[in-house]
VOPAGU-2260 file (C-alpha; in pm, 1 decimal, decimal comma):
REM VOPAGU-2260
SITE   aa  ch    i         X         Y         Z
SITE  MET   A    0   14511,5    5197,2   25668,2
SITE  SER   A    1   14568,2    5382,0   25348,7
SITE  ILE   A    2   14335,5    5364,7   25021,6
SITE  LEU   A    3   14451,3    5185,0   24729,5
SITE  ARG   A    4   14362,4    5327,3   24401,7
SITE  VAL   A    5   14391,3    5081,1   24113,5
SITE  GLU   A    6   14350,8    5143,7   23734,3
SITE  VAL   A    7   14167,5    4858,0   23550,6
SITE  PRO   A    8   14096,8    4822,8   23196,7
SITE  ARG   A    9   13739,9    4831,8   23114,8
SITE  LYS   A   10   13718,2    4479,6   22977,8
SITE  LEU   A   11   13830,2    4329,5   23334,2
SITE  LYS   A   12   13567,0    4523,6   23523,3
SITE  PRO   A   13   13327,6    4218,1   23537,8
SITE  LEU   A   14   13564,8    4010,0   23739,3
SITE  LEU   A   15   13527,6    4260,9   24011,8
SITE  LEU   A   16   13184,1    4144,2   24084,7
SITE  PRO   A   17   13158,2    3834,1   24356,7
SITE  LYS   A   18   13157,9    3512,7   24167,2
SITE  ARG   A   19   13253,7    3165,5   24263,1
SITE  TYR   A   20   13444,8    3119,2   23934,2
SITE  LYS   A   21   13648,0    3396,6   23746,9
SITE  GLY   A   22   13830,0    3349,5   23414,9
SITE  ALA   A   23   14050,6    3603,5   23223,3
SITE  TYR   A   24   14178,8    3456,5   22887,7
SITE  GLY   A   25   14342,0    3596,6   22569,9
SITE  GLY   A   26   14679,9    3667,0   22420,0
SITE  ARG   A   27   14983,7    3847,9   22583,3
SITE  GLY   A   28   14971,4    4229,1   22684,4
SITE  GLY   A   29   14610,0    4188,9   22799,1
SITE  ALA   A   30   14711,1    4255,9   23182,7
SITE  LYS   A   31   14526,9    3922,2   23289,9
SITE  SER   A   32   14792,6    3828,3   23552,2
SITE  HIS   A   33   14862,3    4198,2   23664,4
SITE  PHE   A   34   14496,5    4248,8   23728,9
SITE  PHE   A   35   14473,6    3919,4   23935,0
SITE  ALA   A   36   14806,2    3965,8   24130,2
SITE  GLU   A   37   14696,1    4333,6   24215,7
SITE  GLN   A   38   14367,1    4207,9   24350,2
SITE  ILE   A   39   14529,0    3954,3   24563,0
SITE  ILE   A   40   14751,2    4205,2   24725,3
SITE  ILE   A   41   14453,6    4454,1   24748,3
SITE  ARG   A   42   14245,7    4150,1   24935,7
SITE  CYS   A   43   14539,5    4031,0   25155,4
SITE  TYR   A   44   14593,3    4422,0   25267,9
SITE  ALA   A   45   14238,3    4489,3   25328,9
SITE  ARG   A   46   14130,1    4179,8   25534,3
SITE  THR   A   47   14258,0    3839,9   25641,5
SITE  THR   A   48   14270,7    3648,6   25314,9
SITE  ARG   A   49   14451,5    3321,0   25241,4
SITE  VAL   A   50   14558,8    3249,2   24877,9
SITE  VAL   A   51   14704,4    2964,0   24696,8
SITE  CYS   A   52   14874,4    3040,1   24372,6
SITE  ILE   A   53   14851,8    2724,7   24139,6
SITE  ARG   A   54   15029,6    2585,1   23818,1
SITE  GLU   A   55   14963,5    2251,3   23670,7
SITE  VAL   A   56   15350,0    2202,2   23723,9
SITE  GLN   A   57   15573,5    2400,4   23964,2
SITE  ASN   A   58   15937,1    2270,3   23991,7
SITE  SER   A   59   16058,5    2569,2   24179,8
SITE  ILE   A   60   15940,6    2887,1   24308,6
SITE  LYS   A   61   16073,4    3040,6   24009,0
SITE  ASP   A   62   15812,7    2890,9   23802,4
SITE  SER   A   63   15528,2    3085,5   24013,3
SITE  VAL   A   64   15381,5    3423,3   24015,9
SITE  LYS   A   65   15561,3    3528,7   24339,3
SITE  GLN   A   66   15793,2    3797,9   24189,3
SITE  LEU   A   67   15501,7    3945,5   24032,9
SITE  LEU   A   68   15317,4    3966,7   24356,6
SITE  ALA   A   69   15634,7    4129,2   24514,1
SITE  ASP   A   70   15651,3    4361,5   24251,7
SITE  LYS   A   71   15291,2    4481,8   24320,1
SITE  ILE   A   72   15364,2    4506,7   24675,9
SITE  SER   A   73   15636,0    4764,1   24588,4
SITE  LYS   A   74   15404,6    4941,6   24347,7
SITE  PHE   A   75   15148,6    4995,7   24620,1
SITE  GLY   A   76   15445,2    5108,9   24877,4
SITE  LEU   A   77   15336,6    4836,3   25104,9
SITE  ASP   A   78   15657,0    4670,7   25163,3
SITE  ASN   A   79   15651,1    4739,9   25538,7
SITE  GLU   A   80   15316,9    4567,4   25548,1
SITE  PHE   A   81   15404,1    4222,2   25386,6
SITE  GLU   A   82   15676,3    3993,8   25457,9
SITE  VAL   A   83   15816,1    3822,1   25134,6
SITE  LEU   A   84   15980,3    3494,6   25217,8
SITE  ASP   A   85   16123,8    3252,8   25009,4
SITE  THR   A   86   15817,9    3035,5   24960,3
SITE  GLU   A   87   15552,8    3240,7   25083,7
SITE  ILE   A   88   15427,8    3581,4   25115,3
SITE  ARG   A   89   15288,3    3684,9   25471,8
SITE  GLY   A   90   15042,5    3984,1   25483,5
SITE  PRO   A   91   14857,6    4195,4   25741,4
SITE  ALA   A   92   14636,9    4045,0   26024,3
SITE  GLY   A   93   14740,4    3707,9   25915,5
SITE  SER   A   94   14696,6    3714,4   25536,8
SITE  LEU   A   95   14900,1    3434,4   25363,0
SITE  ILE   A   96   14986,5    3372,6   24994,3
SITE  ILE   A   97   15145,5    3030,7   24911,8
SITE  PHE   A   98   15258,5    2885,0   24580,3
SITE  LYS   A   99   15219,1    2503,6   24473,4
SITE  GLY   A  100   15191,8    2289,9   24170,0
SITE  MET   A  101   14876,2    2075,0   24128,2
SITE  GLN   A  102   15068,0    1760,9   24041,1
SITE  SER   A  103   15220,1    1776,3   24392,2
SITE  TYR   A  104   14856,9    1733,1   24534,7
SITE  ASN   A  105   14695,8    1410,4   24608,7
SITE  ALA   A  106   14354,3    1312,4   24740,0
SITE  ALA   A  107   14484,2    1346,6   25111,9
SITE  ASN   A  108   14732,7    1653,4   25111,7
SITE  ILE   A  109   14505,5    1882,5   24897,7
SITE  LYS   A  110   14268,6    1908,0   25211,6
SITE  SER   A  111   14518,1    2117,8   25348,4
SITE  LEU   A  112   14360,4    2420,2   25093,9
SITE  GLU   A  113   14003,9    2373,9   25246,4
SITE  ALA   A  114   14038,1    2715,0   25449,3
SITE  TYR   A  115   14172,5    2910,7   25172,5
SITE  ASP   A  116   13987,1    3197,4   25037,8
SITE  ILE   A  117   14124,4    3208,1   24684,1
SITE  ALA   A  118   14282,5    2992,8   24434,1
SITE  TRP   A  119   14444,8    3142,9   24141,9
SITE  VAL   A  120   14542,1    2925,4   23882,9
SITE  GLU   A  121   14817,7    3078,6   23634,6
SITE  GLU   A  122   14870,0    2948,1   23274,4
SITE  ALA   A  123   14556,6    2739,8   23327,9
SITE  GLN   A  124   14546,5    2622,3   22980,8
SITE  THR   A  125   14807,8    2344,6   23095,6
SITE  LEU   A  126   14552,2    2237,5   23393,2
SITE  SER   A  127   14447,6    1886,2   23362,6
SITE  GLN   A  128   14095,2    1745,8   23411,9
SITE  ALA   A  129   14214,9    1570,9   23712,4
SITE  SER   A  130   14357,5    1853,7   23868,6
SITE  LEU   A  131   14058,8    2084,4   23801,4
SITE  ASP   A  132   13821,3    1799,9   23958,8
SITE  MET   A  133   14042,3    1777,8   24242,0
SITE  LEU   A  134   14084,2    2149,9   24326,6
SITE  ARG   A  135   13691,3    2243,1   24278,4
SITE  PRO   A  136   13565,9    2068,5   24576,8
SITE  THR   A  137   13859,0    2132,5   24783,8
SITE  MET   A  138   13790,6    2526,8   24801,8
SITE  ARG   A  139   13475,0    2497,9   24989,7
SITE  LYS   A  140   13500,5    2782,2   25257,5
SITE  ASP   A  141   13200,9    3016,5   25227,0
SITE  GLY   A  142   13284,6    3295,7   24983,4
SITE  SER   A  143   13581,9    3119,7   24833,4
SITE  GLU   A  144   13662,4    3192,1   24476,0
SITE  LEU   A  145   13870,9    3006,1   24204,1
SITE  TRP   A  146   14040,9    3260,3   23949,2
SITE  PHE   A  147   14191,0    3135,1   23627,6
SITE  SER   A  148   14391,3    3312,3   23371,0
SITE  TRP   A  149   14527,8    3150,9   23051,5
SITE  ASN   A  150   14620,9    3213,3   22689,1
SITE  PRO   A  151   14392,5    2976,0   22493,3
SITE  ARG   A  152   14563,3    2682,3   22329,6
SITE  TYR   A  153   14311,7    2421,6   22242,2
SITE  LYS   A  154   13922,8    2417,7   22268,6
SITE  THR   A  155   13934,4    2085,4   22438,3
SITE  ASP   A  156   14175,9    2215,5   22721,4
SITE  PRO   A  157   13973,1    2152,3   23040,2
SITE  VAL   A  158   13994,6    2506,2   23154,6
SITE  ASP   A  159   13854,5    2632,7   22796,4
SITE  MET   A  160   13582,1    2382,2   22800,9
SITE  PHE   A  161   13481,7    2482,3   23167,3
SITE  PHE   A  162   13452,8    2844,9   23094,0
SITE  ARG   A  163   13369,1    2876,5   22712,7
SITE  GLN   A  164   13168,8    2577,7   22620,4
SITE  ARG   A  165   12973,5    2472,9   22960,1
SITE  PRO   A  166   13017,3    2755,1   23209,9
SITE  PRO   A  167   12874,9    2713,3   23564,5
SITE  SER   A  168   12586,2    2947,6   23678,0
SITE  GLU   A  169   12819,1    3094,8   23943,3
SITE  SER   A  170   13089,8    3217,1   23675,2
SITE  VAL   A  171   13221,5    3502,7   23483,9
SITE  SER   A  172   13480,6    3518,6   23214,1
SITE  VAL   A  173   13626,7    3768,0   22996,1
SITE  GLN   A  174   13863,7    3780,6   22688,6
SITE  ILE   A  175   14096,9    4053,1   22684,0
SITE  ASN   A  176   14389,4    4126,3   22440,2
SITE  TRP   A  177   14634,0    4394,5   22391,5
SITE  GLN   A  178   14404,4    4613,6   22215,5
SITE  ASP   A  179   14197,9    4626,9   22537,8
SITE  ASN   A  180   14502,1    4734,7   22764,1
SITE  PRO   A  181   14516,8    5113,4   22743,8
SITE  TRP   A  182   14877,6    5114,8   22878,2
SITE  PHE   A  183   15028,1    4847,8   22633,8
SITE  LYS   A  184   15150,4    5092,3   22342,9
SITE  SER   A  185   15357,4    5263,3   22606,2
SITE  THR   A  186   15543,6    4940,4   22687,0
SITE  PRO   A  187   15835,6    4778,2   22489,4
SITE  LEU   A  188   15599,5    4465,2   22418,7
SITE  TYR   A  189   15418,9    4668,3   22153,0
SITE  GLN   A  190   15713,3    4662,4   21926,3
SITE  ASP   A  191   15776,1    4287,9   22012,8
SITE  MET   A  192   15401,1    4239,4   21886,8
SITE  LEU   A  193   15454,4    4423,2   21567,2
SITE  ASP   A  194   15784,5    4229,0   21484,0
SITE  ASP   A  195   15620,5    3880,7   21592,8
SITE  PHE   A  196   15343,4    3964,9   21337,7
SITE  ALA   A  197   15589,9    4047,8   21079,2
SITE  ALA   A  198   15788,2    3736,1   21125,3
SITE  ASP   A  199   15495,1    3472,4   21164,5
SITE  ALA   A  200   15146,2    3582,8   21166,5
SITE  ASP   A  201   15007,9    3249,9   21286,0
SITE  LYS   A  202   15222,3    3232,8   21598,7
SITE  ALA   A  203   15151,0    3575,3   21663,4
SITE  GLU   A  204   14777,4    3546,8   21636,1
SITE  HIS   A  205   14807,2    3288,0   21919,7
SITE  ILE   A  206   15053,6    3473,0   22150,3
SITE  TRP   A  207   14899,9    3816,2   22094,6
SITE  ASN   A  208   14524,5    3790,7   21996,5
SITE  GLY   A  209   14443,4    3478,9   22191,4
SITE  ALA   A  210   14354,0    3272,1   21902,7
SITE  TYR   A  211   14351,3    2909,3   21944,1
SITE  GLY   A  212   14688,9    2792,9   21840,5
SITE  ALA   A  213   14955,9    2558,0   21879,3
SITE  GLY   A  214   15260,3    2486,9   22093,0
SITE  GLN   A  215   15616,1    2518,4   21940,0
SITE  GLY   A  216   15590,1    2134,1   21829,1
SITE  ALA   A  217   15259,0    2185,9   21633,3
SITE  ILE   A  218   15247,6    1972,9   21321,9
SITE  LEU   A  219   14954,6    2102,0   21126,4
SITE  ALA   A  220   14826,1    2403,6   21312,3
SITE  LYS   A  221   14980,1    2654,4   21065,6
SITE  TRP   A  222   14794,9    2479,1   20773,2
SITE  VAL   A  223   14473,2    2444,9   20953,3
SITE  ASN   A  224   14471,6    2809,8   21045,4
SITE  LYS   A  225   14570,4    2890,9   20689,3
SITE  ALA   A  226   14267,5    2695,3   20580,6
SITE  GLU   A  227   14050,8    2889,2   20808,3
SITE  ARG   A  228   14161,9    3232,6   20686,5
SITE  GLU   A  229   14119,5    3129,8   20308,8
SITE  GLY   A  230   13765,9    3028,7   20384,7
SITE  ARG   A  231   13833,8    2666,9   20316,0
SITE  VAL   A  232   13650,7    2555,5   20608,7
SITE  ASN   A  233   13280,3    2618,1   20599,5
SITE  ASP   A  234   12953,2    2451,7   20610,0
SITE  ASN   A  235   12912,5    2481,1   20232,5
SITE  VAL   A  236   13137,7    2200,2   20180,6
SITE  GLU   A  237   12910,9    1880,7   20078,6
SITE  PHE   A  238   12933,0    1551,3   19930,1
SITE  ASP   A  239   12889,5    1601,8   19535,0
SITE  PRO   A  240   12665,6    1310,2   19411,9
SITE  HIS   A  241   12812,8    1380,0   19065,8
SITE  GLY   A  242   13172,2    1400,1   19170,5
SITE  ALA   A  243   13456,2    1147,1   19226,0
SITE  PRO   A  244   13391,3     843,0   19464,4
SITE  VAL   A  245   13423,4     865,4   19809,2
SITE  GLU   A  246   13748,3     753,6   20002,8
SITE  VAL   A  247   13727,5     706,4   20392,1
SITE  SER   A  248   14079,3     717,0   20570,8
SITE  SER   A  249   14086,2     583,4   20948,4
SITE  ASP   A  250   14294,3     495,3   21248,9
SITE  ILE   A  251   14142,9     215,5   21434,8
SITE  GLY   A  252   14158,6      95,7   21787,6
SITE  PHE   A  253   13975,6     -72,7   22061,8
SITE  ARG   A  254   14066,9     126,3   22380,1
SITE  ASP   A  255   14188,9     396,5   22186,6
SITE  THR   A  256   13996,8     638,3   21970,9
SITE  ALA   A  257   13899,9     512,4   21614,5
SITE  CYS   A  258   13865,7     787,0   21367,2
SITE  TRP   A  259   13720,3     830,4   21010,1
SITE  TRP   A  260   13753,0    1111,1   20736,2
SITE  PHE   A  261   13541,3    1122,5   20452,5
SITE  TRP   A  262   13718,6    1242,5   20125,2
SITE  GLN   A  263   13594,6    1326,5   19770,7
SITE  ARG   A  264   13847,6    1424,4   19493,0
SITE  LYS   A  265   13761,5    1716,9   19284,3
SITE  ILE   A  266   13901,3    1942,9   19026,9
SITE  GLY   A  267   14225,2    2102,1   19190,2
SITE  GLY   A  268   14193,8    1943,9   19538,1
SITE  PHE   A  269   13987,3    1741,9   19782,9
SITE  THR   A  270   13654,7    1788,2   19987,5
SITE  ILE   A  271   13652,0    1650,4   20334,7
SITE  PHE   A  272   13278,5    1676,4   20397,5
SITE  ASP   A  273   13236,2    1447,7   20703,2
SITE  TYR   A  274   13445,6    1312,4   21015,1
SITE  ASP   A  275   13363,3    1057,7   21275,4
SITE  HIS   A  276   13535,1     934,7   21588,0
SITE  ASP   A  277   13440,5     732,8   21921,8
SITE  HIS   A  278   13623,3     509,5   22155,5
SITE  GLY   A  279   13552,7     164,2   22294,4
SITE  LEU   A  280   13362,2      47,4   22003,9
SITE  ASP   A  281   13453,3    -269,8   21800,8
SITE  ALA   A  282   13411,0    -346,6   21456,0
SITE  ASP   A  283   13045,5    -465,1   21480,6
SITE  ASP   A  284   12950,6    -109,0   21641,7
SITE  TRP   A  285   13153,2      72,9   21336,4
SITE  ILE   A  286   13014,3    -124,1   21066,1
SITE  PRO   A  287   12666,2     -13,9   21076,9
SITE  ARG   A  288   12746,6     345,0   21190,7
SITE  LEU   A  289   12971,7     379,3   20891,3
SITE  GLN   A  290   12683,7     230,7   20696,2
SITE  ASP   A  291   12428,2     483,0   20831,3
SITE  ARG   A  292   12687,8     759,0   20796,6
SITE  LEU   A  293   12718,9     675,4   20421,0
SITE  ALA   A  294   12353,7     658,0   20387,2
SITE  ASP   A  295   12269,7     988,7   20539,4
SITE  HIS   A  296   12470,9    1160,7   20267,0
SITE  GLY   A  297   12292,4     965,4   20011,5
SITE  ILE   A  298   12620,6     762,7   19900,5
SITE  LYS   A  299   12552,3     419,5   19737,2
SITE  ALA   A  300   12811,5     165,4   19678,1
SITE  SER   A  301   12873,0     258,7   19338,5
SITE  LYS   A  302   12983,2     587,0   19477,6
SITE  LEU   A  303   13187,2     457,6   19740,0
SITE  GLY   A  304   13557,4     414,9   19637,0
SITE  LYS   A  305   13740,7     246,2   19919,9
SITE  ILE   A  306   13742,0     217,9   20292,1
SITE  TRP   A  307   14107,0     246,4   20370,9
SITE  LEU   A  308   14213,4      82,1   20709,7
SITE  PRO   A  309   14528,2     168,0   20881,1
SITE  PRO   A  310   14858,6     -61,0   20814,4
SITE  ASP   A  311   14818,0    -252,7   21128,4
SITE  ALA   A  312   14438,1    -337,5   21076,6
SITE  ARG   A  313   14500,2    -718,8   21038,1
SITE  ALA   A  314   14648,3    -716,0   21390,9
SITE  LYS   A  315   14390,0    -504,1   21551,4
SITE  THR   A  316   14098,0    -721,0   21652,1
SITE  PHE   A  317   13894,6    -486,3   21844,1
SITE  GLN   A  318   13915,2    -776,1   22113,5
SITE  SER   A  319   13685,7   -1006,4   21904,0
SITE  LYS   A  320   13739,0   -1344,0   21728,8
SITE  HIS   A  321   13779,6   -1222,3   21403,0
SITE  SER   A  322   14007,8    -944,0   21263,8
SITE  ALA   A  323   13893,6    -613,6   21185,2
SITE  MET   A  324   13977,6    -666,8   20818,6
SITE  GLU   A  325   13752,0    -998,6   20806,0
SITE  LYS   A  326   13435,6    -817,3   20943,8
SITE  PHE   A  327   13488,0    -506,4   20720,2
SITE  LEU   A  328   13551,6    -715,3   20403,2
SITE  LYS   A  329   13236,1    -910,7   20480,1
SITE  ALA   A  330   13047,4    -576,9   20528,1
SITE  PHE   A  331   13172,4    -370,3   20243,2
SITE  PRO   A  332   13290,2    -649,3   19969,1
SITE  GLY   A  333   13534,2    -516,0   19729,1
SITE  LYS   A  334   13548,0    -183,7   19916,0
SITE  ILE   A  335   13803,4    -242,6   20191,6
SITE  MET   A  336   14190,3    -193,6   20155,3
SITE  VAL   A  337   14486,2    -132,7   20389,5
SITE  LYS   A  338   14694,9     150,2   20355,1
SITE  PRO   A  339   15071,8      39,3   20300,1
SITE  GLY   A  340   15313,8     105,3   20574,6
SITE  SER   A  341   15498,9     419,5   20573,6
SITE  LYS   A  342   15731,3     641,6   20793,8
SITE  LYS   A  343   15620,0     916,9   21010,2
SITE  PRO   A  344   15807,6    1190,3   20854,1
SITE  ASP   A  345   15639,2    1077,5   20497,8
SITE  GLN   A  346   15300,4    1096,8   20658,8
SITE  ILE   A  347   15327,6    1431,0   20800,5
SITE  SER   A  348   15486,4    1559,0   20472,8
SITE  ALA   A  349   15181,8    1435,6   20282,3
SITE  ALA   A  350   14962,4    1589,1   20536,6
SITE  ARG   A  351   15131,7    1947,1   20495,0
SITE  HIS   A  352   15116,1    1913,6   20117,7
SITE  ILE   A  353   14764,3    1779,8   20077,3
SITE  ILE   A  354   14592,7    2005,4   20333,0
SITE  ASP   A  355   14656,3    2310,8   20111,3
SITE  LYS   A  356   14427,3    2170,0   19863,9
SITE  CYS   A  357   14153,8    2057,5   20118,0
SITE  GLU   A  358   13820,0    2209,4   20192,8
SITE  PHE   A  359   13656,4    2108,4   20510,5
SITE  ASN   A  360   13292,1    2106,1   20631,7
SITE  LYS   A  361   13314,9    2336,8   20951,6
SITE  THR   A  362   13034,5    2169,7   21164,5
SITE  ARG   A  363   13079,0    1800,6   21069,0
SITE  CYS   A  364   13455,4    1813,2   21085,8
SITE  GLU   A  365   13497,1    2028,9   21369,8
SITE  ASN   A  366   13627,8    1764,4   21635,6
SITE  GLY   A  367   13868,3    1640,6   21350,6
SITE  ILE   A  368   14009,7    1976,5   21294,8
SITE  ASP   A  369   14043,6    2042,9   21645,5
SITE  GLY   A  370   14268,7    1727,8   21662,5
SITE  LEU   A  371   14477,7    1849,2   21364,0
SITE  THR   A  372   14536,8    2178,1   21556,9
SITE  ALA   A  373   14673,6    2007,3   21857,0
SITE  TRP   A  374   14845,1    1725,9   21684,7
SITE  GLU   A  375   15230,8    1791,7   21803,3
SITE  PHE   A  376   15566,6    1680,8   21885,3
SITE  GLU   A  377   15689,6    1706,3   22251,8
SITE  TRP   A  378   15949,1    1958,6   22333,7
SITE  ASN   A  379   16223,8    1828,5   22561,6
SITE  GLU   A  380   16342,1    2151,0   22740,4
SITE  ASP   A  381   16624,2    1994,2   22917,4
SITE  ASN   A  382   16775,8    1872,1   22554,5
SITE  GLN   A  383   16616,9    2145,9   22374,1
SITE  VAL   A  384   16496,7    1889,5   22090,1
SITE  PHE   A  385   16143,2    1802,8   21977,9
SITE  SER   A  386   16038,3    1426,3   21995,2
SITE  ARG   A  387   16067,9    1206,6   21709,9
SITE  GLU   A  388   15709,3    1084,0   21704,0
SITE  PRO   A  389   15409,6    1313,8   21791,8
SITE  ILE   A  390   15264,0    1294,9   22127,6
SITE  HIS   A  391   15036,2     995,4   22177,3
SITE  ASN   A  392   14725,5    1172,5   22310,2
SITE  TRP   A  393   14346,9    1244,7   22213,8
SITE  ALA   A  394   14465,9    1437,1   21901,0
SITE  SER   A  395   14730,2    1162,9   21773,1
SITE  HIS   A  396   14443,6     931,6   21613,3
SITE  ARG   A  397   14278,4    1207,3   21440,5
SITE  GLY   A  398   14638,7    1327,0   21302,0
SITE  ASP   A  399   14711,3     977,8   21190,3
SITE  SER   A  400   14397,7     906,9   21008,3
SITE  PHE   A  401   14410,8    1245,8   20837,2
SITE  ALA   A  402   14780,7    1167,1   20739,1
SITE  TYR   A  403   14701,5     834,5   20609,9
SITE  GLY   A  404   14424,0     989,7   20382,4
SITE  CYS   A  405   14647,6    1234,4   20265,3
SITE  GLU   A  406   14871,3     949,4   20160,6
SITE  ILE   A  407   14613,7     788,4   19992,6
SITE  MET   A  408   14506,5    1101,9   19806,0
SITE  GLN   A  409   14860,2    1160,2   19661,2
SITE  GLY   A  410   14856,3     806,7   19525,8
SITE  LEU   A  411   14520,2     802,5   19370,0
SITE  ALA   A  412   14496,2     922,9   19002,3
SITE  PRO   A  413   14356,2    1295,6   18987,3
SITE  VAL   A  414   14016,5    1376,0   18866,6
SITE  PRO   A  415   14056,7    1476,5   18501,1
SITE  GLU   A  416   14019,7    1823,2   18393,1
SITE  GLU   A  417   13675,3    1908,3   18268,8
SITE  GLN   A  418   13705,9    1954,6   17902,5
SITE  PRO   A  419   13496,5    2253,2   17738,1
SITE  LYS   A  420   13170,1    2117,4   17609,6
SITE  PRO   A  421   13166,4    2097,3   17219,0
SITE  VAL   A  422   12963,3    2360,8   17066,6
SITE  MET   A  423   12635,1    2247,3   16908,6
SITE  LEU   A  424   12568,7    2395,8   16564,4
SITE  GLN   A  425   12195,4    2389,9   16605,5
SITE  ASN   A  426   12229,8    2623,9   16922,2
SITE  MET   A  427   12427,7    2878,6   16716,3
SITE  THR   A  428   12355,7    3156,7   16452,8
SITE  PHE   A  429   12547,0    3165,7   16137,7
SITE  ARG   A  430   12737,0    3473,4   16250,7
SITE  ASP   A  431   12828,4    3297,4   16578,5
SITE  PHE   A  432   12956,8    2974,7   16384,8
SITE  ILE   A  433   13186,5    3213,3   16162,4
SITE  ASP   A  434   13306,6    3394,3   16447,4
SITE  SER   A  435   13393,3    3069,1   16658,3
SITE  THR   A  436   13578,2    2922,6   16375,7
SITE  PRO   A  437   13959,9    2968,9   16402,2
SITE  ALA   A  438   14153,9    3150,4   16121,9
SITE  ARG   A  439   14340,1    2924,7   15862,5
SITE  LYS   A  440   14650,6    2988,5   16003,2
SITE  GLU   A  441   14545,2    2894,5   16357,8
SITE  ARG   A  442   14420,4    2577,2   16260,5
SITE  VAL   A  443   14587,6    2247,1   16353,2
């Protein structure tokens, strides 16, 4: 058996250590997929190894990494050692590589993977929580490993939360981008990357630098990224007790998530100093929670403008005897309004216009901002069109409640410009008074 020598980017070397879970994430050009593909061929060549290559959805073998693995076999000069078949690859001493979509599995047939040594999940940002929960206990062979490679999309994607927010003890993950790939600049992809940054920096930041980004149907991600670059998302954004009254925009539901954004107008724009959401709560739960939230900021009734309920608030009952409207009116007398109905394109237009004038508290609004980044239309690959309505998922209530607030802010009278304070004579010298007096020809 010949010795295979493989060059590995320095950033990926931690993945060579034995760990139960291995993750590689970042933008295009970081060599993540090439690294894992080469490691699979090496393992299958060196000893009997059974590998399943997984995607969340695999409609055909063309969607898999089969061709990439076949290319690596040829690169290593091992064409005589491996048999590349239509749906699988067979290697020396009984090694086997198969290709599956997780959505084709259920609790019964996934047991067929129990004897496998490696599961490699490519495009893992699309892996659902249900698939991750089903796959992990299935890979139970001694020494078995689960590998994940992905381009970060949202902080709430299951694979991202698994590795980057609450990583298990037997895990290692690395971020790698084109800058960490010593061979990248010698490929045609380098010019593609430069062209992409010149054409659309936001999109390129996600594709090439592995930044949290948006799919092609993103509604507000571009504007959120701009706000972050301009420093309008920071922890210095606070309620101003001397400023305009506070407005609260919302989208409410019982089984779905209810969301609340806390706004304050200021000269030239808007301060969004807080955000809250939860699900499964009714009006009796939300009323004291909102009262406590306002009290925490020192917001008294005189500083509360309106709490704006969504257009269908009268119909939403939170599964109670009284409508949400009735309960909120009783708890916040004179402070409750229902936002007039409007069309979704108008809501989105308002959101894109107003967000450029907003500052957000980074920590308190983090969950809401994540939702604005993930709020998107669905792309229909067959018809090559976007859906008319945003996808109804965890992000939609965050987006709707923010867009409602933007429409409200558009309709409210702006905060008057600060007028220069009159100069008091007793604080001036006679010379100052003479110098500040307009010439005769300049007087009105």
